[in-house]
Backbone as JSON, one array per atom type, in Angstrom:
{
  "sequence": "MHIPGTFVAAGFTYVMMVAAYKMPHRRKFHISVMASALLFDLSLPFYLYSHRHWWHRLIEQQEIFSSLVWMHAGILLMMYGLYGAQIYTALKLTKGDPEARASHRSQGKVMLIVRLFVILTGMLLAS",
  "N": [[-21.07, -11.44, 9.0], [-19.21, -8.52, 9.45], [-17.62, -6.3, 7.35], [-15.27, -3.86, 7.7], [-15.32, -0.47, 6.41], [-12.8, 0.56, 5.72], [-11.42, -1.65, 4.79], [-12.88, -2.4, 2.59], [-12.42, -0.18, 0.98], [-9.6, -0.38, 0.79], [-9.38, -2.8, -0.5], [-10.74, -2.21, -2.91], [-8.98, -0.17, -3.95], [-6.77, -1.78, -4.31], [-7.58, -3.56, -6.27], [-7.94, -1.77, -8.34], [-5.29, -0.94, -8.6], [-4.14, -3.3, -9.63], [-5.43, -3.43, -12.09], [-4.44, -1.07, -13.23], [-1.76, -1.69, -13.27], [-1.81, -3.67, -15.19], [-2.35, -2.18, -17.45], [-0.22, -0.35, -18.49], [0.18, 1.32, -20.69], [-1.94, 2.94, -21.02], [-1.54, 5.77, -20.02], [-2.64, 8.05, -18.55], [-4.65, 6.86, -17.02], [-3.15, 4.89, -15.7], [-1.21, 6.39, -14.18], [-2.87, 8.11, -12.64], [-4.38, 6.26, -11.09], [-2.35, 4.88, -9.68], [-1.13, 7.03, -8.29], [-3.34, 7.81, -6.77], [-3.75, 5.54, -5.18], [-1.37, 5.59, -3.76], [-1.66, 7.98, -2.3], [-3.93, 7.26, -0.83], [-2.81, 5.16, 0.72], [-0.91, 6.58, 2.17], [-2.5, 8.29, 3.67], [-4.07, 6.65, 5.2], [-2.92, 5.63, 7.73], [-3.14, 8.02, 9.28], [-5.9, 8.38, 9.34], [-6.66, 6.01, 10.73], [-5.3, 6.43, 13.15], [-6.72, 8.59, 14.13], [-9.34, 7.64, 14.34], [-9.53, 5.17, 15.59], [-9.21, 3.05, 18.49], [-6.4, 2.94, 19.28], [-4.56, 3.26, 21.39], [-5.66, 1.86, 23.52], [-5.75, -0.76, 22.46], [-3.04, -1.32, 21.68], [-1.38, -0.57, 23.88], [-2.74, -0.83, 26.45], [-3.94, -3.36, 26.19], [-1.74, -4.69, 25.55], [-0.92, -5.42, 22.93], [1.14, -4.53, 21.53], [3.29, -6.1, 21.83], [2.89, -8.18, 20.15], [3.76, -10.33, 17.55], [2.54, -10.15, 15.08], [1.74, -7.47, 14.9], [4.2, -6.22, 14.64], [5.16, -7.45, 12.36], [3.28, -6.48, 10.5], [3.88, -3.75, 10.67], [6.51, -3.76, 9.7], [6.14, -4.69, 7.08], [4.59, -2.66, 6.12], [6.36, -0.48, 6.2], [8.15, -1.41, 4.32], [6.49, -1.28, 2.06], [6.11, 1.51, 1.81], [8.78, 2.23, 1.24], [9.02, 0.95, -1.23], [7.2, 2.47, -2.67], [8.6, 4.87, -2.79], [10.8, 4.08, -4.36], [9.41, 3.42, -6.69], [8.39, 5.92, -7.46], [10.8, 7.23, -7.97], [11.83, 5.69, -10.17], [9.78, 6.12, -11.94], [10.0, 8.87, -12.44], [12.46, 8.8, -13.73], [11.65, 7.47, -15.99], [9.97, 9.36, -17.21], [11.89, 11.15, -17.99], [12.99, 9.95, -20.05], [14.6, 7.65, -19.83], [15.33, 4.54, -20.96], [16.11, 2.19, -19.61], [14.95, 2.26, -17.14], [12.42, 1.3, -17.29], [12.19, -1.56, -17.07], [13.0, -1.98, -14.38], [11.02, -0.47, -13.08], [8.74, -1.86, -13.74], [9.25, -4.43, -12.54], [9.47, -3.63, -9.86], [6.84, -2.85, -9.56], [5.48, -5.28, -9.66], [6.4, -6.45, -7.24], [5.42, -4.55, -5.53], [2.64, -4.94, -5.68], [2.43, -7.46, -4.51], [3.45, -6.97, -1.9], [1.74, -4.98, -0.99], [-0.68, -6.39, -0.93], [-0.08, -8.16, 1.18], [0.09, -6.28, 3.22], [-2.57, -5.42, 3.4], [-3.82, -7.87, 4.08], [-2.55, -8.55, 6.56], [-3.36, -6.34, 8.0], [-6.13, -6.82, 8.09], [-6.12, -9.09, 9.64], [-5.2, -8.04, 12.01], [-7.3, -6.32, 12.67], [-9.38, -8.01, 13.28]],
  "CA": [[-19.7, -10.87, 9.22], [-19.15, -7.13, 9.05], [-16.32, -5.87, 6.82], [-15.14, -2.38, 7.8], [-15.18, 0.33, 5.19], [-11.42, 0.72, 5.34], [-10.99, -2.79, 4.05], [-13.56, -2.3, 1.31], [-11.66, 0.84, 0.25], [-8.29, -0.91, 0.49], [-9.6, -3.87, -1.54], [-11.03, -1.48, -4.18], [-7.78, 0.43, -4.5], [-5.87, -2.85, -4.76], [-8.1, -4.09, -7.6], [-7.63, -0.74, -9.32], [-3.85, -1.01, -8.87], [-3.88, -4.45, -10.49], [-5.89, -3.03, -13.42], [-3.46, -0.03, -13.75], [-0.51, -2.42, -13.61], [-1.96, -4.45, -16.48], [-2.51, -1.25, -18.54], [0.71, 0.78, -18.35], [0.21, 2.18, -21.85], [-2.96, 3.95, -20.77], [-0.8, 6.53, -19.05], [-3.43, 8.87, -17.63], [-5.3, 5.91, -16.08], [-2.12, 4.26, -14.86], [-0.64, 7.33, -13.27], [-3.84, 8.57, -11.69], [-4.73, 5.17, -10.15], [-1.23, 4.64, -8.81], [-1.04, 8.16, -7.4], [-4.44, 7.78, -5.81], [-3.44, 4.46, -4.24], [-0.27, 6.06, -2.9], [-2.23, 8.93, -1.36], [-4.74, 6.52, 0.11], [-1.94, 4.43, 1.68], [-0.26, 7.53, 3.04], [-3.45, 8.93, 4.56], [-4.75, 5.66, 6.05], [-2.45, 5.66, 9.13], [-3.66, 9.18, 10.0], [-7.3, 8.06, 9.61], [-6.75, 5.02, 11.79], [-4.88, 7.06, 14.38], [-7.76, 9.53, 14.64], [-10.68, 6.99, 14.5], [-9.47, 3.9, 16.25], [-8.76, 3.01, 19.89], [-5.11, 2.31, 19.18], [-3.89, 3.22, 22.7], [-6.27, 0.78, 24.28], [-5.36, -2.05, 21.93], [-1.59, -1.54, 21.67], [-0.73, -0.39, 25.16], [-3.48, -1.39, 27.57], [-4.11, -4.77, 25.96], [-0.39, -5.11, 25.28], [-0.73, -6.0, 21.6], [2.43, -4.0, 20.99], [4.26, -7.18, 21.87], [2.44, -9.2, 19.18], [4.61, -10.43, 16.35], [1.72, -9.73, 13.95], [1.8, -6.03, 14.87], [5.53, -5.86, 14.16], [5.21, -7.89, 10.94], [2.5, -5.5, 9.73], [4.64, -2.48, 10.6], [7.65, -3.94, 8.82], [5.7, -4.78, 5.68], [4.13, -1.34, 5.78], [7.53, 0.31, 5.88], [8.64, -1.92, 3.02], [5.59, -0.75, 1.03], [6.45, 2.89, 1.6], [10.03, 2.26, 0.56], [8.77, 0.63, -2.64], [6.55, 3.66, -3.28], [9.67, 5.8, -3.11], [11.55, 3.52, -5.55], [8.5, 3.55, -7.85], [8.39, 7.31, -7.85], [12.12, 7.5, -8.58], [11.97, 5.13, -11.52], [8.77, 6.8, -12.82], [10.58, 10.11, -12.86], [13.48, 8.48, -14.75], [10.96, 7.13, -17.26], [9.51, 10.6, -17.86], [13.05, 11.8, -18.55], [13.34, 9.18, -21.28], [15.58, 6.57, -19.56], [14.68, 3.28, -21.3], [16.51, 1.14, -18.68], [14.15, 2.36, -15.94], [11.12, 0.6, -17.54], [12.23, -2.92, -16.54], [12.99, -1.95, -12.89], [9.78, 0.05, -12.64], [7.77, -2.99, -13.86], [9.52, -5.44, -11.5], [9.09, -3.03, -8.58], [5.38, -2.84, -9.55], [5.07, -6.69, -9.23], [6.69, -6.62, -5.82], [4.5, -3.64, -4.84], [1.35, -5.6, -5.59], [2.52, -8.55, -3.49], [3.65, -6.38, -0.56], [0.45, -4.29, -0.63], [-1.63, -7.45, -0.56], [0.27, -8.59, 2.54], [-0.29, -5.2, 4.18], [-4.03, -5.5, 3.59], [-4.17, -9.11, 4.81], [-2.13, -8.48, 7.96], [-4.28, -5.39, 8.63], [-7.4, -7.5, 8.35], [-5.94, -10.02, 10.81], [-5.09, -7.21, 13.23], [-8.58, -5.73, 12.98], [-10.31, -8.99, 13.76]],
  "C": [[-19.67, -9.46, 8.64], [-17.74, -6.82, 8.57], [-16.24, -4.38, 6.92], [-14.88, -1.71, 6.46], [-13.77, 0.54, 4.78], [-10.93, -0.42, 4.5], [-11.66, -2.86, 2.66], [-12.8, -1.3, 0.42], [-10.27, 0.32, -0.15], [-8.4, -1.97, -0.6], [-9.91, -3.22, -2.92], [-9.78, -0.87, -4.77], [-6.79, -0.6, -4.97], [-6.3, -3.38, -6.12], [-7.78, -3.04, -8.67], [-6.14, -0.72, -9.64], [-3.49, -2.16, -9.8], [-4.29, -4.08, -11.9], [-4.92, -2.01, -14.0], [-2.14, -0.71, -14.04], [-0.61, -3.13, -14.95], [-2.07, -3.47, -17.67], [-1.53, -0.07, -18.42], [0.72, 1.74, -19.53], [-0.95, 3.2, -21.84], [-2.45, 4.87, -19.65], [-1.59, 7.31, -18.06], [-4.1, 7.99, -16.57], [-4.28, 5.37, -15.12], [-1.57, 5.22, -13.76], [-1.65, 7.81, -12.23], [-4.23, 7.52, -10.7], [-3.55, 4.97, -9.21], [-1.02, 5.79, -7.85], [-2.14, 8.21, -6.38], [-4.2, 6.68, -4.77], [-2.38, 4.87, -3.24], [-0.83, 7.03, -1.86], [-3.12, 8.26, -0.36], [-3.91, 5.82, 1.17], [-1.21, 5.37, 2.61], [-1.23, 8.15, 4.06], [-4.14, 7.9, 5.51], [-4.23, 5.61, 7.48], [-3.01, 6.86, 9.94], [-5.17, 8.97, 10.33], [-7.41, 7.08, 10.79], [-6.33, 5.59, 13.13], [-6.01, 7.9, 15.0], [-9.11, 8.85, 14.91], [-10.66, 5.64, 15.19], [-8.92, 4.01, 17.65], [-7.38, 2.33, 19.94], [-4.39, 2.25, 20.52], [-4.38, 2.04, 23.51], [-5.76, -0.59, 23.8], [-3.86, -2.33, 22.04], [-0.98, -1.51, 23.03], [-1.49, -1.12, 26.31], [-3.65, -2.9, 27.44], [-2.78, -5.47, 25.59], [-0.2, -5.83, 23.98], [0.5, -5.51, 20.91], [3.47, -5.08, 20.96], [3.94, -8.31, 20.88], [3.37, -9.16, 18.0], [3.85, -9.98, 15.1], [1.74, -8.22, 13.81], [3.13, -5.61, 14.23], [5.72, -6.29, 12.73], [4.49, -6.93, 10.07], [3.26, -4.2, 9.58], [5.82, -2.62, 9.66], [7.26, -3.99, 7.34], [5.17, -3.45, 5.22], [5.27, -0.41, 5.42], [8.15, -0.11, 4.55], [7.82, -1.35, 1.88], [5.93, 0.73, 0.75], [7.8, 3.07, 0.92], [9.9, 1.96, -0.94], [8.07, 1.75, -3.35], [7.62, 4.67, -3.66], [10.46, 5.35, -4.3], [10.69, 3.65, -6.8], [8.47, 4.99, -8.38], [9.7, 7.69, -8.54], [12.24, 6.95, -9.99], [10.95, 5.72, -12.47], [9.32, 8.13, -13.28], [11.69, 9.89, -13.92], [12.81, 8.14, -16.08], [10.48, 8.4, -17.97], [10.64, 11.39, -18.44], [13.57, 11.04, -19.76], [14.39, 8.09, -21.05], [14.92, 5.24, -19.84], [15.04, 2.15, -20.32], [15.62, 1.16, -17.39], [12.81, 1.56, -16.08], [11.13, -0.79, -16.89], [12.24, -2.89, -14.98], [11.69, -1.42, -12.39], [8.68, -1.05, -12.68], [7.99, -4.04, -12.78], [9.22, -4.92, -10.1], [7.55, -3.03, -8.46], [4.86, -4.26, -9.14], [5.25, -6.86, -7.76], [5.73, -5.73, -5.0], [3.13, -4.31, -4.67], [1.34, -6.7, -4.56], [2.62, -7.97, -2.11], [2.41, -5.68, -0.11], [-0.61, -5.28, -0.22], [-1.38, -7.94, 0.85], [-0.06, -7.56, 3.57], [-1.76, -5.24, 4.46], [-4.43, -6.73, 4.4], [-3.75, -9.03, 6.27], [-2.98, -7.42, 8.69], [-5.63, -5.96, 8.95], [-7.23, -8.42, 9.55], [-5.83, -9.21, 12.1], [-6.43, -6.64, 13.64], [-9.54, -6.73, 13.56], [-9.96, -9.44, 15.16]]
}
């Protein structure tokens, strides 16, 4: 079984995100890993668009009508929304707002779950 490099990279960034989530007091590590994962997740659609035969699969093979495609797209949009909320609460934390810590942490838990589902649905779509 061949596992594409994008899934190896996504799995690696996910493991790093879990590690960074567990170590929020190591700020440089936490912030750099989370920012790198965000940049990876933002750049991956552009990579897939330029390196995959998306037109053939979505339009010609009519996978655009697949519920899995739409579920993946919805979860992906949710993940990007969570990234925005995470950035917002992180900025509030840097300004010294102590109430932002609890929401940032709970958003982080949800982010890990949602990102895992994005990776899993992406793997299902690729196979």
